C-alpha positions as CSV (number, residue, x, y, z in Angstrom):
1,X,-10.8,-9.3,2.1
2,X,-12.7,-9.7,5.3
3,X,-15.6,-7.2,4.4
4,X,-17.5,-5.5,7.3
5,X,-14.8,-6.0,9.7
6,X,-12.5,-3.8,11.3
7,X,-8.8,-4.7,10.9
8,X,-5.5,-4.1,12.4
9,X,-2.7,-5.6,10.6
10,X,1.3,-4.9,11.2
11,X,2.4,-4.7,7.7
12,X,1.5,-4.9,4.0
13,X,3.8,-5.4,0.9
14,X,3.7,-4.2,-2.7
15,X,5.9,-6.0,-5.0
16,X,6.9,-4.4,-8.1
17,X,8.6,-5.1,-11.6
18,X,10.5,-2.1,-12.8
19,X,11.0,-1.5,-16.4
20,X,13.5,1.1,-15.7
21,X,14.7,3.6,-13.0
22,X,11.6,4.9,-11.3
23,X,10.5,6.8,-8.0
24,X,7.3,5.5,-7.0
25,X,5.1,7.3,-4.4
26,X,2.7,5.4,-2.3
27,X,-0.5,6.8,-0.7
28,X,-3.4,5.5,1.3
29,X,-6.9,6.4,2.1
30,X,-8.5,4.7,5.1
31,X,-12.5,4.1,5.0
32,X,-14.3,7.4,4.5
33,X,-11.0,9.7,4.0
34,X,-11.4,12.2,1.4
35,X,-7.9,13.3,1.2
36,X,-4.8,10.8,0.4
37,X,-2.3,10.7,3.0
38,X,1.1,8.6,3.4
39,X,2.3,6.0,5.5
40,X,4.3,7.2,8.5
41,X,7.2,4.6,6.8
42,X,6.9,5.4,3.5
43,X,6.2,8.1,1.3
44,X,8.5,7.5,-2.1
45,X,10.6,4.6,-3.2
46,X,13.2,4.7,-6.2
47,X,13.4,1.3,-7.5
48,X,15.4,0.3,-10.8
49,X,16.7,-2.7,-12.8
50,X,14.9,-5.9,-13.8
51,X,14.5,-7.9,-10.8
52,X,11.1,-8.0,-8.4
53,X,11.2,-5.2,-6.0
54,X,9.7,-5.3,-2.5
55,X,8.2,-2.2,-0.6
56,X,6.8,-2.5,2.6
57,X,4.7,0.0,4.8
58,X,2.9,-0.2,8.2
59,X,-0.8,0.9,8.1
60,X,-1.2,3.7,11.0
61,X,-4.7,2.4,12.4
62,X,-7.3,0.0,12.2
63,X,-9.6,0.2,9.0
64,X,-12.6,-1.3,7.5
65,X,-11.3,-0.4,3.9
66,X,-8.0,0.9,2.7
67,X,-7.4,2.1,-0.9
68,X,-3.8,2.3,-2.2
69,X,-2.4,4.8,-4.9
70,X,0.8,4.0,-6.7
71,X,2.1,6.8,-8.9
72,X,5.6,7.0,-11.2
73,X,7.2,10.3,-10.6
74,X,9.8,9.4,-13.2
75,X,8.9,11.1,-16.4
76,X,8.3,8.8,-19.2
77,X,8.7,5.6,-16.8
78,X,6.4,3.0,-15.9
79,X,6.2,-0.2,-13.6
80,X,4.1,-3.1,-12.8
81,X,2.6,-3.9,-9.5
82,X,2.5,-7.8,-9.5
83,X,0.8,-8.3,-5.8
84,X,-0.2,-6.7,-2.8
85,X,-0.4,-8.4,0.3
86,X,-0.8,-8.0,4.1
87,X,-0.2,-9.8,7.6
88,X,-2.7,-11.8,9.1
89,X,-4.5,-9.2,11.3
90,X,-3.6,-8.9,15.1
91,X,-7.3,-7.7,16.0
92,X,-10.5,-7.6,14.1
93,X,-13.9,-6.5,15.3
94,X,-17.4,-6.6,13.4
95,X,-19.9,-3.9,13.7
96,X,-23.4,-4.9,14.7
97,X,-26.5,-4.0,12.6
């Protein structure tokens, strides 16, 4: 949300519904970055069972756009990302044309 606005958020959450036992890698790209990077507090997370599981992450810096990549590192397993959300921005700025 909030296109054209630079945002600083304190936390994000990905809600997953595991099918079995998985190891999920979460990566990110900010704005015009060309390479995928990792969040400071999160690289991989092991989840299992049939209950909803929440993965919290902290964006490292303010951003206009954020791309997330979720990969299952466990061969033959899969998961469902059911929701992705962010805390309310603590700072925003808009760019003048």
